[in-house]
C-alpha positions as CSV (number, residue, x, y, z in Angstrom):
1,M,84.7,141.0,98.9
2,G,88.5,140.4,98.8
3,R,90.6,141.3,96.5
4,K,91.7,139.3,93.3
5,I,95.2,138.1,93.2
6,E,97.0,136.6,90.9
7,I,98.2,132.5,92.1
8,K,101.3,132.0,91.5
9,K,104.9,131.1,92.7
10,I,106.2,134.5,95.1
11,E,109.9,134.7,93.3
12,E,111.5,136.8,95.9
13,T,112.7,134.1,98.7
14,T,112.3,137.2,101.3
15,K,109.3,137.9,100.0
16,R,107.9,133.7,99.6
17,Q,109.0,133.4,103.0
18,V,107.4,136.1,104.8
19,T,103.7,135.6,103.0
20,F,104.5,131.6,104.3
21,S,104.7,132.6,107.5
22,K,101.6,135.1,107.9
23,R,99.5,132.4,105.8
24,R,100.7,129.7,108.0
25,S,98.9,130.5,111.1
26,S,96.1,131.2,108.9
27,L,95.4,127.3,107.3
28,L,96.5,126.0,110.8
29,K,93.5,127.6,112.4
30,K,91.3,126.8,109.2
31,A,92.0,122.9,109.8
32,E,91.7,122.7,113.5
33,E,88.1,124.5,113.0
34,I,87.7,122.1,110.4
35,A,88.4,119.2,112.5
36,I,86.5,120.2,115.1
37,C,83.2,121.9,113.4
38,C,83.6,118.9,110.5
39,D,84.6,116.3,113.5
40,V,86.8,115.1,110.8
41,D,89.9,113.6,111.6
42,M,92.8,116.2,110.3
43,L,95.8,116.2,109.2
44,F,98.1,119.4,107.7
45,V,101.7,119.2,106.9
46,A,103.7,121.8,105.4
47,F,107.3,122.6,105.2
48,S,108.4,126.7,105.1
49,P,110.4,127.6,102.2
50,S,113.4,127.2,104.5
51,G,112.6,123.4,105.5
52,R,111.3,124.0,109.3
53,L,108.1,121.6,109.9
54,N,104.7,122.7,110.8
55,K,101.9,120.1,111.7
56,F,98.7,120.1,113.0
57,C,96.5,116.4,113.9
58,S,93.7,116.3,115.2
59,Q,93.9,112.7,117.2
60,Q,97.1,111.8,119.3
61,R,99.2,110.7,116.9
62,V,100.5,112.0,113.5
63,E,101.7,108.7,112.9
64,D,98.4,107.5,112.9
65,M,97.2,109.3,110.9
66,L,99.7,109.0,108.0
67,Q,99.2,104.8,108.5
68,R,95.6,105.5,108.0
69,Y,96.5,107.2,104.5
70,L,99.1,105.0,103.4
71,N,96.4,102.0,104.4
72,L,94.1,103.1,102.1
73,P,94.2,101.7,98.9
74,V,96.6,103.7,95.8
75,E,93.8,104.4,93.3
76,R,91.5,105.9,96.4
77,R,95.1,107.9,97.8
78,L,95.5,109.7,94.4
79,T,91.9,110.7,93.9
80,Y,92.3,112.9,96.9
81,M,95.1,114.4,95.6
82,N,93.2,115.9,93.0
83,I,91.5,119.0,93.9
84,S,90.1,121.9,92.0
């Protein structure tokens, strides 16, 4: 079993950037695994603390996935955001 860490913002800029860099590849790999194993369309977008874009899209075009999301009724879009 892994160790428990408190989830909170890392205040020190350098530590925050290093942590993001280390976790970014794991997040992108996990997004790809979920898309393949579960046969789902997946879009993951994150901006690093320095503003650099990181993304994974299981479809050919990110724009197509974003358009699918934007075409959902607003009520459905907002319910997807409530992840606990």
